[in-house]
mmCIF file of the N, C-alpha and C atoms, coordinates in Angstrom:
data_MODEL
# 
_entry.id   MODEL 
# 
loop_
_atom_site.group_PDB 
_atom_site.id 
_atom_site.type_symbol 
_atom_site.label_atom_id 
_atom_site.label_alt_id 
_atom_site.label_comp_id 
_atom_site.label_asym_id 
_atom_site.label_entity_id 
_atom_site.label_seq_id 
_atom_site.pdbx_PDB_ins_code 
_atom_site.Cartn_x 
_atom_site.Cartn_y 
_atom_site.Cartn_z 
_atom_site.occupancy 
_atom_site.B_iso_or_equiv 
_atom_site.pdbx_formal_charge 
_atom_site.auth_seq_id 
_atom_site.auth_comp_id 
_atom_site.auth_asym_id 
_atom_site.auth_atom_id 
_atom_site.pdbx_PDB_model_num 
ATOM 1   N N  . MET A 1 1  ? 106.490 80.664 100.481 1.00 0.00 ? 1  MET A N  1 
ATOM 2   C CA . MET A 1 1  ? 105.648 80.161 101.543 1.00 0.00 ? 1  MET A CA 1 
ATOM 3   C C  . MET A 1 1  ? 104.285 80.849 101.542 1.00 0.00 ? 1  MET A C  1 
ATOM 4   N N  . ARG A 1 2  ? 104.279 82.148 101.217 1.00 0.00 ? 2  ARG A N  1 
ATOM 5   C CA . ARG A 1 2  ? 103.030 82.906 101.198 1.00 0.00 ? 2  ARG A CA 1 
ATOM 6   C C  . ARG A 1 2  ? 102.080 82.356 100.145 1.00 0.00 ? 2  ARG A C  1 
ATOM 7   N N  . LYS A 1 3  ? 102.615 81.933 99.001  1.00 0.00 ? 3  LYS A N  1 
ATOM 8   C CA . LYS A 1 3  ? 101.765 81.382 97.949  1.00 0.00 ? 3  LYS A CA 1 
ATOM 9   C C  . LYS A 1 3  ? 101.054 80.123 98.421  1.00 0.00 ? 3  LYS A C  1 
ATOM 10  N N  . VAL A 1 4  ? 101.748 79.302 99.172  1.00 0.00 ? 4  VAL A N  1 
ATOM 11  C CA . VAL A 1 4  ? 101.156 78.061 99.675  1.00 0.00 ? 4  VAL A CA 1 
ATOM 12  C C  . VAL A 1 4  ? 99.998  78.380 100.616 1.00 0.00 ? 4  VAL A C  1 
ATOM 13  N N  . LEU A 1 5  ? 100.174 79.358 101.491 1.00 0.00 ? 5  LEU A N  1 
ATOM 14  C CA . LEU A 1 5  ? 99.102  79.736 102.405 1.00 0.00 ? 5  LEU A CA 1 
ATOM 15  C C  . LEU A 1 5  ? 97.901  80.298 101.646 1.00 0.00 ? 5  LEU A C  1 
ATOM 16  N N  . LEU A 1 6  ? 98.165  81.057 100.602 1.00 0.00 ? 6  LEU A N  1 
ATOM 17  C CA . LEU A 1 6  ? 97.070  81.595 99.800  1.00 0.00 ? 6  LEU A CA 1 
ATOM 18  C C  . LEU A 1 6  ? 96.303  80.479 99.091  1.00 0.00 ? 6  LEU A C  1 
ATOM 19  N N  . ILE A 1 7  ? 97.017  79.489 98.589  1.00 0.00 ? 7  ILE A N  1 
ATOM 20  C CA . ILE A 1 7  ? 96.361  78.356 97.929  1.00 0.00 ? 7  ILE A CA 1 
ATOM 21  C C  . ILE A 1 7  ? 95.517  77.580 98.937  1.00 0.00 ? 7  ILE A C  1 
ATOM 22  N N  . ILE A 1 8  ? 96.032  77.382 100.131 1.00 0.00 ? 8  ILE A N  1 
ATOM 23  C CA . ILE A 1 8  ? 95.271  76.689 101.173 1.00 0.00 ? 8  ILE A CA 1 
ATOM 24  C C  . ILE A 1 8  ? 94.013  77.479 101.535 1.00 0.00 ? 8  ILE A C  1 
ATOM 25  N N  . GLY A 1 9  ? 94.134  78.793 101.624 1.00 0.00 ? 9  GLY A N  1 
ATOM 26  C CA . GLY A 1 9  ? 92.973  79.639 101.911 1.00 0.00 ? 9  GLY A CA 1 
ATOM 27  C C  . GLY A 1 9  ? 91.916  79.557 100.825 1.00 0.00 ? 9  GLY A C  1 
ATOM 28  N N  . MET A 1 10 ? 92.345  79.557 99.560  1.00 0.00 ? 10 MET A N  1 
ATOM 29  C CA . MET A 1 10 ? 91.401  79.438 98.455  1.00 0.00 ? 10 MET A CA 1 
ATOM 30  C C  . MET A 1 10 ? 90.705  78.086 98.478  1.00 0.00 ? 10 MET A C  1 
ATOM 31  N N  . ALA A 1 11 ? 91.450  77.032 98.753  1.00 0.00 ? 11 ALA A N  1 
ATOM 32  C CA . ALA A 1 11 ? 90.863  75.694 98.808  1.00 0.00 ? 11 ALA A CA 1 
ATOM 33  C C  . ALA A 1 11 ? 89.849  75.608 99.945  1.00 0.00 ? 11 ALA A C  1 
ATOM 34  N N  . ALA A 1 12 ? 90.167  76.184 101.087 1.00 0.00 ? 12 ALA A N  1 
ATOM 35  C CA . ALA A 1 12 ? 89.247  76.144 102.223 1.00 0.00 ? 12 ALA A CA 1 
ATOM 36  C C  . ALA A 1 12 ? 87.955  76.892 101.900 1.00 0.00 ? 12 ALA A C  1 
ATOM 37  N N  . ALA A 1 13 ? 88.067  78.027 101.241 1.00 0.00 ? 13 ALA A N  1 
ATOM 38  C CA . ALA A 1 13 ? 86.870  78.800 100.877 1.00 0.00 ? 13 ALA A CA 1 
ATOM 39  C C  . ALA A 1 13 ? 86.004  78.028 99.894  1.00 0.00 ? 13 ALA A C  1 
ATOM 40  N N  . LEU A 1 14 ? 86.617  77.424 98.887  1.00 0.00 ? 14 LEU A N  1 
ATOM 41  C CA . LEU A 1 14 ? 85.843  76.655 97.910  1.00 0.00 ? 14 LEU A CA 1 
ATOM 42  C C  . LEU A 1 14 ? 85.196  75.431 98.533  1.00 0.00 ? 14 LEU A C  1 
ATOM 43  N N  . ILE A 1 15 ? 85.913  74.752 99.403  1.00 0.00 ? 15 ILE A N  1 
ATOM 44  C CA . ILE A 1 15 ? 85.358  73.575 100.068 1.00 0.00 ? 15 ILE A CA 1 
ATOM 45  C C  . ILE A 1 15 ? 84.161  73.980 100.929 1.00 0.00 ? 15 ILE A C  1 
ATOM 46  N N  . THR A 1 16 ? 84.263  75.112 101.601 1.00 0.00 ? 16 THR A N  1 
ATOM 47  C CA . THR A 1 16 ? 83.161  75.590 102.433 1.00 0.00 ? 16 THR A CA 1 
ATOM 48  C C  . THR A 1 16 ? 81.920  75.879 101.596 1.00 0.00 ? 16 THR A C  1 
ATOM 49  N N  . VAL A 1 17 ? 82.113  76.511 100.450 1.00 0.00 ? 17 VAL A N  1 
ATOM 50  C CA . VAL A 1 17 ? 80.974  76.824 99.581  1.00 0.00 ? 17 VAL A CA 1 
ATOM 51  C C  . VAL A 1 17 ? 80.344  75.545 99.042  1.00 0.00 ? 17 VAL A C  1 
ATOM 52  N N  . VAL A 1 18 ? 81.142  74.624 98.559  1.00 0.00 ? 18 VAL A N  1 
ATOM 53  C CA . VAL A 1 18 ? 80.613  73.369 98.026  1.00 0.00 ? 18 VAL A CA 1 
ATOM 54  C C  . VAL A 1 18 ? 79.911  72.576 99.128  1.00 0.00 ? 18 VAL A C  1 
ATOM 55  N N  . TYR A 1 19 ? 80.503  72.527 100.299 1.00 0.00 ? 19 TYR A N  1 
ATOM 56  C CA . TYR A 1 19 ? 79.908  71.821 101.429 1.00 0.00 ? 19 TYR A CA 1 
ATOM 57  C C  . TYR A 1 19 ? 78.549  72.412 101.801 1.00 0.00 ? 19 TYR A C  1 
ATOM 58  N N  . SER A 1 20 ? 78.420  73.733 101.657 1.00 0.00 ? 20 SER A N  1 
ATOM 59  C CA . SER A 1 20 ? 77.161  74.384 102.026 1.00 0.00 ? 20 SER A CA 1 
ATOM 60  C C  . SER A 1 20 ? 76.009  73.951 101.119 1.00 0.00 ? 20 SER A C  1 
ATOM 61  N N  . PHE A 1 21 ? 76.293  73.495 99.913  1.00 0.00 ? 21 PHE A N  1 
ATOM 62  C CA . PHE A 1 21 ? 75.239  73.033 99.024  1.00 0.00 ? 21 PHE A CA 1 
ATOM 63  C C  . PHE A 1 21 ? 74.716  71.649 99.435  1.00 0.00 ? 21 PHE A C  1 
ATOM 64  N N  . PHE A 1 22 ? 75.536  70.854 100.085 1.00 0.00 ? 22 PHE A N  1 
ATOM 65  C CA . PHE A 1 22 ? 75.161  69.485 100.395 1.00 0.00 ? 22 PHE A CA 1 
ATOM 66  C C  . PHE A 1 22 ? 74.729  69.258 101.836 1.00 0.00 ? 22 PHE A C  1 
ATOM 67  N N  . ALA A 1 23 ? 75.331  69.949 102.789 1.00 0.00 ? 23 ALA A N  1 
ATOM 68  C CA . ALA A 1 23 ? 75.129  69.581 104.183 1.00 0.00 ? 23 ALA A CA 1 
ATOM 69  C C  . ALA A 1 23 ? 74.362  70.603 105.014 1.00 0.00 ? 23 ALA A C  1 
ATOM 70  N N  . MET A 1 24 ? 74.239  71.815 104.547 1.00 0.00 ? 24 MET A N  1 
ATOM 71  C CA . MET A 1 24 ? 73.618  72.843 105.381 1.00 0.00 ? 24 MET A CA 1 
ATOM 72  C C  . MET A 1 24 ? 72.160  73.036 105.010 1.00 0.00 ? 24 MET A C  1 
ATOM 73  N N  . GLY A 1 25 ? 71.420  73.648 105.907 1.00 0.00 ? 25 GLY A N  1 
ATOM 74  C CA . GLY A 1 25 ? 70.005  73.914 105.678 1.00 0.00 ? 25 GLY A CA 1 
ATOM 75  C C  . GLY A 1 25 ? 69.801  75.287 105.063 1.00 0.00 ? 25 GLY A C  1 
ATOM 76  N N  . ASP A 1 26 ? 68.912  76.052 105.663 1.00 0.00 ? 26 ASP A N  1 
ATOM 77  C CA . ASP A 1 26 ? 68.562  77.365 105.146 1.00 0.00 ? 26 ASP A CA 1 
ATOM 78  C C  . ASP A 1 26 ? 69.446  78.479 105.685 1.00 0.00 ? 26 ASP A C  1 
ATOM 79  N N  . THR A 1 27 ? 70.235  78.187 106.711 1.00 0.00 ? 27 THR A N  1 
ATOM 80  C CA . THR A 1 27 ? 71.094  79.210 107.293 1.00 0.00 ? 27 THR A CA 1 
ATOM 81  C C  . THR A 1 27 ? 72.511  78.682 107.458 1.00 0.00 ? 27 THR A C  1 
ATOM 82  N N  . GLY A 1 28 ? 73.435  79.616 107.522 1.00 0.00 ? 28 GLY A N  1 
ATOM 83  C CA . GLY A 1 28 ? 74.825  79.282 107.786 1.00 0.00 ? 28 GLY A CA 1 
ATOM 84  C C  . GLY A 1 28 ? 75.308  80.098 108.968 1.00 0.00 ? 28 GLY A C  1 
ATOM 85  N N  . SER A 1 29 ? 76.284  79.590 109.676 1.00 0.00 ? 29 SER A N  1 
ATOM 86  C CA . SER A 1 29 ? 76.809  80.283 110.842 1.00 0.00 ? 29 SER A CA 1 
ATOM 87  C C  . SER A 1 29 ? 78.124  80.955 110.477 1.00 0.00 ? 29 SER A C  1 
ATOM 88  N N  . PHE A 1 30 ? 78.157  82.277 110.600 1.00 0.00 ? 30 PHE A N  1 
ATOM 89  C CA . PHE A 1 30 ? 79.351  83.051 110.288 1.00 0.00 ? 30 PHE A CA 1 
ATOM 90  C C  . PHE A 1 30 ? 79.679  83.910 111.494 1.00 0.00 ? 30 PHE A C  1 
ATOM 91  N N  . PHE A 1 31 ? 80.786  83.624 112.163 1.00 0.00 ? 31 PHE A N  1 
ATOM 92  C CA . PHE A 1 31 ? 81.205  84.293 113.396 1.00 0.00 ? 31 PHE A CA 1 
ATOM 93  C C  . PHE A 1 31 ? 80.108  84.245 114.460 1.00 0.00 ? 31 PHE A C  1 
ATOM 94  N N  . GLY A 1 32 ? 79.415  83.126 114.531 1.00 0.00 ? 32 GLY A N  1 
ATOM 95  C CA . GLY A 1 32 ? 78.400  82.934 115.555 1.00 0.00 ? 32 GLY A CA 1 
ATOM 96  C C  . GLY A 1 32 ? 77.033  83.479 115.206 1.00 0.00 ? 32 GLY A C  1 
ATOM 97  N N  . PHE A 1 33 ? 76.887  84.129 114.070 1.00 0.00 ? 33 PHE A N  1 
ATOM 98  C CA . PHE A 1 33 ? 75.604  84.671 113.663 1.00 0.00 ? 33 PHE A CA 1 
ATOM 99  C C  . PHE A 1 33 ? 74.976  83.768 112.610 1.00 0.00 ? 33 PHE A C  1 
ATOM 100 N N  . GLU A 1 34 ? 73.705  83.498 112.757 1.00 0.00 ? 34 GLU A N  1 
ATOM 101 C CA . GLU A 1 34 ? 72.972  82.717 111.764 1.00 0.00 ? 34 GLU A CA 1 
ATOM 102 C C  . GLU A 1 34 ? 72.520  83.669 110.657 1.00 0.00 ? 34 GLU A C  1 
ATOM 103 N N  . ILE A 1 35 ? 72.937  83.377 109.422 1.00 0.00 ? 35 ILE A N  1 
ATOM 104 C CA . ILE A 1 35 ? 72.575  84.232 108.298 1.00 0.00 ? 35 ILE A CA 1 
ATOM 105 C C  . ILE A 1 35 ? 72.033  83.374 107.163 1.00 0.00 ? 35 ILE A C  1 
ATOM 106 N N  . ASN A 1 36 ? 71.349  84.018 106.242 1.00 0.00 ? 36 ASN A N  1 
ATOM 107 C CA . ASN A 1 36 ? 70.802  83.343 105.073 1.00 0.00 ? 36 ASN A CA 1 
ATOM 108 C C  . ASN A 1 36 ? 71.917  82.592 104.362 1.00 0.00 ? 36 ASN A C  1 
ATOM 109 N N  . ILE A 1 37 ? 71.614  81.402 103.862 1.00 0.00 ? 37 ILE A N  1 
ATOM 110 C CA . ILE A 1 37 ? 72.635  80.544 103.264 1.00 0.00 ? 37 ILE A CA 1 
ATOM 111 C C  . ILE A 1 37 ? 73.256  81.183 102.027 1.00 0.00 ? 37 ILE A C  1 
ATOM 112 N N  . TRP A 1 38 ? 72.467  81.934 101.264 1.00 0.00 ? 38 TRP A N  1 
ATOM 113 C CA . TRP A 1 38 ? 73.009  82.568 100.059 1.00 0.00 ? 38 TRP A CA 1 
ATOM 114 C C  . TRP A 1 38 ? 73.955  83.716 100.400 1.00 0.00 ? 38 TRP A C  1 
ATOM 115 N N  . ILE A 1 39 ? 73.691  84.435 101.467 1.00 0.00 ? 39 ILE A N  1 
ATOM 116 C CA . ILE A 1 39 ? 74.612  85.473 101.929 1.00 0.00 ? 39 ILE A CA 1 
ATOM 117 C C  . ILE A 1 39 ? 75.886  84.832 102.451 1.00 0.00 ? 39 ILE A C  1 
ATOM 118 N N  . TYR A 1 40 ? 75.721  83.724 103.167 1.00 0.00 ? 40 TYR A N  1 
ATOM 119 C CA . TYR A 1 40 ? 76.871  82.959 103.671 1.00 0.00 ? 40 TYR A CA 1 
ATOM 120 C C  . TYR A 1 40 ? 77.768  82.519 102.516 1.00 0.00 ? 40 TYR A C  1 
ATOM 121 N N  . ARG A 1 41 ? 77.158  81.971 101.472 1.00 0.00 ? 41 ARG A N  1 
ATOM 122 C CA . ARG A 1 41 ? 77.932  81.534 100.302 1.00 0.00 ? 41 ARG A CA 1 
ATOM 123 C C  . ARG A 1 41 ? 78.599  82.709 99.613  1.00 0.00 ? 41 ARG A C  1 
ATOM 124 N N  . PHE A 1 42 ? 77.894  83.835 99.497  1.00 0.00 ? 42 PHE A N  1 
ATOM 125 C CA . PHE A 1 42 ? 78.473  85.018 98.867  1.00 0.00 ? 42 PHE A CA 1 
ATOM 126 C C  . PHE A 1 42 ? 79.678  85.525 99.654  1.00 0.00 ? 42 PHE A C  1 
ATOM 127 N N  . ILE A 1 43 ? 79.585  85.532 100.974 1.00 0.00 ? 43 ILE A N  1 
ATOM 128 C CA . ILE A 1 43 ? 80.710  85.986 101.811 1.00 0.00 ? 43 ILE A CA 1 
ATOM 129 C C  . ILE A 1 43 ? 81.930  85.101 101.566 1.00 0.00 ? 43 ILE A C  1 
ATOM 130 N N  . TRP A 1 44 ? 81.734  83.771 101.532 1.00 0.00 ? 44 TRP A N  1 
ATOM 131 C CA . TRP A 1 44 ? 82.857  82.870 101.308 1.00 0.00 ? 44 TRP A CA 1 
ATOM 132 C C  . TRP A 1 44 ? 83.425  83.013 99.898  1.00 0.00 ? 44 TRP A C  1 
ATOM 133 N N  . LEU A 1 45 ? 82.556  83.253 98.910  1.00 0.00 ? 45 LEU A N  1 
ATOM 134 C CA . LEU A 1 45 ? 83.058  83.472 97.545  1.00 0.00 ? 45 LEU A CA 1 
ATOM 135 C C  . LEU A 1 45 ? 83.825  84.795 97.451  1.00 0.00 ? 45 LEU A C  1 
ATOM 136 N N  . ALA A 1 46 ? 83.366  85.797 98.179  1.00 0.00 ? 46 ALA A N  1 
ATOM 137 C CA . ALA A 1 46 ? 84.089  87.069 98.208  1.00 0.00 ? 46 ALA A CA 1 
ATOM 138 C C  . ALA A 1 46 ? 85.466  86.883 98.854  1.00 0.00 ? 46 ALA A C  1 
ATOM 139 N N  . LEU A 1 47 ? 85.533  86.120 99.942  1.00 0.00 ? 47 LEU A N  1 
ATOM 140 C CA . LEU A 1 47 ? 86.825  85.821 100.567 1.00 0.00 ? 47 LEU A CA 1 
ATOM 141 C C  . LEU A 1 47 ? 87.740  85.086 99.591  1.00 0.00 ? 47 LEU A C  1 
ATOM 142 N N  . PHE A 1 48 ? 87.171  84.147 98.840  1.00 0.00 ? 48 PHE A N  1 
ATOM 143 C CA . PHE A 1 48 ? 87.946  83.448 97.820  1.00 0.00 ? 48 PHE A CA 1 
ATOM 144 C C  . PHE A 1 48 ? 88.502  84.443 96.799  1.00 0.00 ? 48 PHE A C  1 
ATOM 145 N N  . GLY A 1 49 ? 87.676  85.385 96.373  1.00 0.00 ? 49 GLY A N  1 
ATOM 146 C CA . GLY A 1 49 ? 88.118  86.391 95.408  1.00 0.00 ? 49 GLY A CA 1 
ATOM 147 C C  . GLY A 1 49 ? 89.252  87.258 95.941  1.00 0.00 ? 49 GLY A C  1 
ATOM 148 N N  . PHE A 1 50 ? 89.143  87.681 97.190  1.00 0.00 ? 50 PHE A N  1 
ATOM 149 C CA . PHE A 1 50 ? 90.212  88.493 97.786  1.00 0.00 ? 50 PHE A CA 1 
ATOM 150 C C  . PHE A 1 50 ? 91.513  87.701 97.888  1.00 0.00 ? 50 PHE A C  1 
ATOM 151 N N  . ILE A 1 51 ? 91.411  86.446 98.266  1.00 0.00 ? 51 ILE A N  1 
ATOM 152 C CA . ILE A 1 51 ? 92.609  85.612 98.377  1.00 0.00 ? 51 ILE A CA 1 
ATOM 153 C C  . ILE A 1 51 ? 93.207  85.356 96.996  1.00 0.00 ? 51 ILE A C  1 
ATOM 154 N N  . LEU A 1 52 ? 92.351  85.113 96.008  1.00 0.00 ? 52 LEU A N  1 
ATOM 155 C CA . LEU A 1 52 ? 92.823  84.913 94.633  1.00 0.00 ? 52 LEU A CA 1 
ATOM 156 C C  . LEU A 1 52 ? 93.537  86.160 94.121  1.00 0.00 ? 52 LEU A C  1 
ATOM 157 N N  . ASN A 1 53 ? 93.000  87.326 94.428  1.00 0.00 ? 53 ASN A N  1 
ATOM 158 C CA . ASN A 1 53 ? 93.638  88.577 94.028  1.00 0.00 ? 53 ASN A CA 1 
ATOM 159 C C  . ASN A 1 53 ? 95.033  88.696 94.660  1.00 0.00 ? 53 ASN A C  1 
ATOM 160 N N  . GLY A 1 54 ? 95.149  88.355 95.924  1.00 0.00 ? 54 GLY A N  1 
ATOM 161 C CA . GLY A 1 54 ? 96.454  88.378 96.589  1.00 0.00 ? 54 GLY A CA 1 
ATOM 162 C C  . GLY A 1 54 ? 97.420  87.382 95.975  1.00 0.00 ? 54 GLY A C  1 
ATOM 163 N N  . TYR A 1 55 ? 96.916  86.225 95.598  1.00 0.00 ? 55 TYR A N  1 
ATOM 164 C CA . TYR A 1 55 ? 97.761  85.207 94.963  1.00 0.00 ? 55 TYR A CA 1 
ATOM 165 C C  . TYR A 1 55 ? 98.274  85.696 93.609  1.00 0.00 ? 55 TYR A C  1 
ATOM 166 N N  . ILE A 1 56 ? 97.407  86.316 92.833  1.00 0.00 ? 56 ILE A N  1 
ATOM 167 C CA . ILE A 1 56 ? 97.819  86.831 91.518  1.00 0.00 ? 56 ILE A CA 1 
ATOM 168 C C  . ILE A 1 56 ? 98.872  87.932 91.677  1.00 0.00 ? 56 ILE A C  1 
ATOM 169 N N  . LYS A 1 57 ? 98.668  88.815 92.640  1.00 0.00 ? 57 LYS A N  1 
ATOM 170 C CA . LYS A 1 57 ? 99.666  89.865 92.890  1.00 0.00 ? 57 LYS A CA 1 
ATOM 171 C C  . LYS A 1 57 ? 100.997 89.273 93.332  1.00 0.00 ? 57 LYS A C  1 
ATOM 172 N N  . GLU A 1 58 ? 100.945 88.250 94.160  1.00 0.00 ? 58 GLU A N  1 
ATOM 173 C CA . GLU A 1 58 ? 102.153 87.590 94.648  1.00 0.00 ? 58 GLU A CA 1 
ATOM 174 C C  . GLU A 1 58 ? 102.874 86.886 93.496  1.00 0.00 ? 58 GLU A C  1 
ATOM 175 N N  . SER A 1 59 ? 102.124 86.301 92.580  1.00 0.00 ? 59 SER A N  1 
ATOM 176 C CA . SER A 1 59 ? 102.717 85.597 91.448  1.00 0.00 ? 59 SER A CA 1 
ATOM 177 C C  . SER A 1 59 ? 103.408 86.568 90.498  1.00 0.00 ? 59 SER A C  1 
ATOM 178 N N  . LYS A 1 60 ? 102.864 87.759 90.348  1.00 0.00 ? 60 LYS A N  1 
ATOM 179 C CA . LYS A 1 60 ? 103.458 88.748 89.448  1.00 0.00 ? 60 LYS A CA 1 
ATOM 180 C C  . LYS A 1 60 ? 104.771 89.305 90.002  1.00 0.00 ? 60 LYS A C  1 
ATOM 181 N N  . LYS A 1 61 ? 104.937 89.287 91.325  1.00 0.00 ? 61 LYS A N  1 
ATOM 182 C CA . LYS A 1 61 ? 106.161 89.769 91.951  1.00 0.00 ? 61 LYS A CA 1 
ATOM 183 C C  . LYS A 1 61 ? 107.354 88.877 91.601  1.00 0.00 ? 61 LYS A C  1 
ATOM 184 N N  . ALA A 1 62 ? 107.126 87.587 91.606  1.00 0.00 ? 62 ALA A N  1 
ATOM 185 C CA . ALA A 1 62 ? 108.220 86.628 91.444  1.00 0.00 ? 62 ALA A CA 1 
ATOM 186 C C  . ALA A 1 62 ? 108.652 86.466 90.015  1.00 0.00 ? 62 ALA A C  1 
# 
């Protein structure tokens, strides 16, 4: 079950990054703060990386 949640988290992060290229302007909203769009994208890519790392560790256990 944990693997499924990790996959959903990775998909959500990637969708957010891709969406930011098409629909957002110069800023993105992260926890209510307006930040530069490139920092916003980097934060979401970093979250994707952390989730991917957890998924790889989970896969090695099984």
